[in-house]
C-alpha positions as CSV (number, residue, x, y, z in Angstrom):
1,M,-93.8,57.6,-69.2
2,A,-90.1,58.3,-69.7
3,S,-87.7,55.4,-70.2
4,A,-84.6,55.0,-68.3
5,P,-81.4,56.0,-70.1
6,S,-79.6,53.2,-71.8
7,S,-76.2,52.0,-70.5
8,P,-73.2,52.9,-72.7
9,S,-72.9,49.2,-73.8
10,Q,-76.4,49.4,-75.3
11,P,-77.0,51.5,-78.5
12,S,-79.5,54.2,-78.0
13,A,-82.2,54.9,-80.5
14,D,-80.5,58.2,-81.3
15,A,-77.0,56.7,-81.9
16,K,-77.2,56.2,-85.6
17,S,-74.5,55.7,-88.2
18,S,-74.4,54.8,-91.8
19,S,-74.4,51.1,-90.8
20,G,-77.4,51.5,-88.4
21,S,-76.0,52.3,-84.9
22,F,-72.9,52.9,-82.9
23,L,-71.4,50.0,-81.0
24,L,-71.8,51.9,-77.8
25,D,-74.2,54.7,-76.7
26,L,-71.8,57.7,-77.0
27,D,-74.5,60.0,-75.6
28,Q,-73.9,58.3,-72.2
29,I,-70.1,58.8,-72.3
30,D,-68.2,62.0,-71.7
31,L,-65.8,61.9,-74.7
32,T,-63.6,64.6,-73.1
33,S,-62.7,62.5,-70.1
34,T,-59.6,60.4,-69.6
35,V,-59.6,57.2,-67.5
36,A,-56.1,56.2,-68.6
37,T,-53.3,58.3,-70.1
38,R,-50.9,57.1,-72.7
39,E,-48.3,56.3,-70.0
40,Q,-50.9,54.4,-68.0
41,M,-51.9,52.4,-71.1
42,F,-48.2,51.4,-71.5
43,K,-48.6,49.3,-68.3
44,L,-51.0,47.1,-70.1
45,I,-50.2,47.2,-73.8
46,P,-46.8,46.7,-75.4
47,H,-47.2,49.1,-78.4
48,R,-44.5,51.8,-78.5
49,H,-43.0,54.6,-80.7
50,E,-44.8,54.9,-84.0
51,M,-47.1,52.0,-83.3
52,A,-48.5,53.4,-80.1
53,L,-51.7,54.7,-81.7
54,L,-54.0,55.5,-78.7
55,D,-53.7,58.9,-77.0
56,R,-56.0,58.0,-74.1
57,I,-58.7,55.7,-72.8
58,V,-61.9,57.8,-72.6
59,W,-64.2,55.3,-70.8
60,K,-64.2,51.7,-69.6
61,S,-67.3,49.8,-68.4
62,E,-67.4,48.5,-64.9
63,N,-67.0,44.9,-66.0
64,G,-64.1,45.9,-68.3
65,L,-65.6,44.4,-71.4
66,S,-66.4,47.6,-73.2
67,G,-64.4,50.8,-73.7
68,V,-63.7,53.9,-75.7
69,G,-60.2,55.1,-76.7
70,A,-59.2,58.2,-78.6
71,L,-56.4,59.3,-80.9
72,K,-56.0,62.8,-82.5
73,V,-54.5,62.7,-86.0
74,R,-51.8,65.4,-85.6
75,G,-50.2,65.5,-89.0
76,D,-46.6,64.6,-88.0
77,E,-47.3,60.8,-88.1
78,F,-45.0,58.7,-90.4
79,W,-47.8,57.9,-92.9
80,V,-48.9,61.5,-93.6
81,R,-46.3,62.3,-96.2
82,G,-47.0,59.3,-98.4
83,H,-50.7,58.3,-97.8
84,F,-51.6,60.4,-99.8
85,P,-49.5,63.5,-100.8
86,G,-51.6,66.6,-100.5
87,T,-54.6,64.6,-99.1
88,P,-53.4,62.6,-96.1
89,M,-55.8,59.8,-95.1
90,F,-55.3,57.7,-91.9
91,P,-54.7,54.2,-93.3
92,G,-57.6,51.9,-92.7
93,V,-55.4,49.1,-91.5
94,M,-54.1,51.5,-88.8
95,M,-57.6,52.4,-87.8
96,V,-58.2,48.6,-87.2
97,E,-54.8,48.4,-85.4
98,A,-55.9,51.3,-83.1
99,G,-59.1,49.4,-82.3
100,A,-57.0,46.3,-81.7
101,Q,-54.8,48.2,-79.2
102,L,-58.0,49.2,-77.3
103,S,-59.2,45.6,-77.3
104,C,-55.8,44.5,-76.0
105,Y,-56.0,47.1,-73.2
106,L,-59.4,45.9,-72.2
107,Y,-58.4,42.2,-72.3
108,N,-55.4,43.0,-70.1
109,C,-57.6,44.8,-67.6
110,L,-59.2,41.4,-67.0
111,Q,-55.9,39.6,-66.5
112,E,-53.9,39.2,-63.3
113,T,-50.8,40.1,-65.1
114,P,-50.6,41.8,-68.6
115,K,-50.3,39.5,-71.6
116,L,-48.7,40.0,-75.0
117,C,-51.5,39.4,-77.5
118,A,-51.4,38.7,-81.2
119,F,-54.1,38.7,-83.8
120,L,-55.8,35.6,-85.0
121,R,-58.4,37.1,-87.3
122,I,-60.0,40.3,-88.6
123,D,-63.5,39.7,-89.9
124,N,-66.1,41.8,-91.6
125,A,-63.9,44.9,-91.8
126,V,-65.8,47.7,-93.5
127,F,-64.4,51.2,-94.1
128,R,-67.1,53.9,-94.4
129,Q,-65.4,57.3,-94.0
130,S,-61.8,58.6,-94.2
131,V,-60.0,60.2,-91.3
132,T,-57.6,63.0,-91.8
133,V,-55.3,65.4,-90.1
134,G,-57.0,67.4,-87.3
135,Q,-59.7,64.8,-86.7
136,E,-60.1,62.9,-83.4
137,L,-60.9,59.2,-83.9
138,F,-62.8,57.5,-81.2
139,L,-62.4,53.8,-81.0
140,L,-65.2,51.8,-79.6
141,C,-64.7,48.2,-78.4
142,D,-67.1,45.6,-77.0
143,V,-65.3,42.3,-76.0
144,I,-67.9,39.6,-76.8
145,K,-65.9,36.6,-75.7
146,A,-62.9,36.4,-73.4
147,S,-61.0,33.6,-71.8
148,D,-57.6,33.3,-70.2
149,R,-56.1,32.7,-73.6
150,R,-58.2,34.3,-76.3
151,F,-60.7,37.1,-76.9
152,V,-63.1,38.2,-79.6
153,A,-64.2,41.9,-79.9
154,E,-66.3,44.1,-82.0
155,I,-64.6,47.4,-82.8
156,Q,-65.6,50.6,-84.5
157,G,-64.1,53.9,-85.3
158,V,-66.1,57.2,-85.1
159,A,-65.0,60.7,-86.2
160,D,-67.2,63.7,-86.3
161,G,-70.2,61.6,-85.4
162,Q,-69.8,59.2,-88.4
163,V,-68.7,55.6,-88.3
164,C,-65.4,55.3,-90.2
165,F,-64.8,51.6,-89.9
166,E,-66.1,48.5,-88.1
167,A,-64.7,45.0,-87.7
168,K,-64.7,41.9,-85.6
169,I,-61.3,40.9,-84.3
170,S,-59.8,37.9,-82.5
171,G,-56.7,37.8,-80.4
172,M,-54.7,35.3,-78.5
173,R,-52.2,35.5,-75.6
174,I,-48.8,34.5,-76.8
175,A,-46.7,35.4,-73.8
176,D,-46.5,37.4,-70.6
177,F,-46.0,41.1,-71.3
178,D,-42.6,42.4,-70.0
179,Q,-43.3,46.1,-69.3
180,D,-39.6,46.8,-69.1
181,A,-38.8,45.5,-72.6
């Protein structure tokens, strides 16, 4: 008897990584799709200029608590020249920041009006693979707790089918988000 396909928020038996499994079942998600462009994300997250790390939102669950974002490492980013000369590696702290931007986007999808959020914690961060120019990094996020004021999310970065990092992050609303600022 064949089993029903798992939902994207449940890891599949085939979704393996060096840490065990992906946070979401990527076999159930079309990684070429776009549910929100960069400009559409700007309506819900305040990150701009060099700190706007996500290129698009690939997928968002119906309940808004899980999602996948993507960024393509182009080679013209500010960190390429110095991290590291001749062998550019996307800084791990910026991978976590990209995951945080996705979690902020998902949190704001749940709010009546967008909120400006700040980090409270980054826990259990582990870096497993480097990401370099030409690679596309998919950010996976599962919000495990959300209230009007705070959220906790598990995040993961995946490139070329390998987990690059994972962490648990916490954020807190600090103000309303002024989209025109």
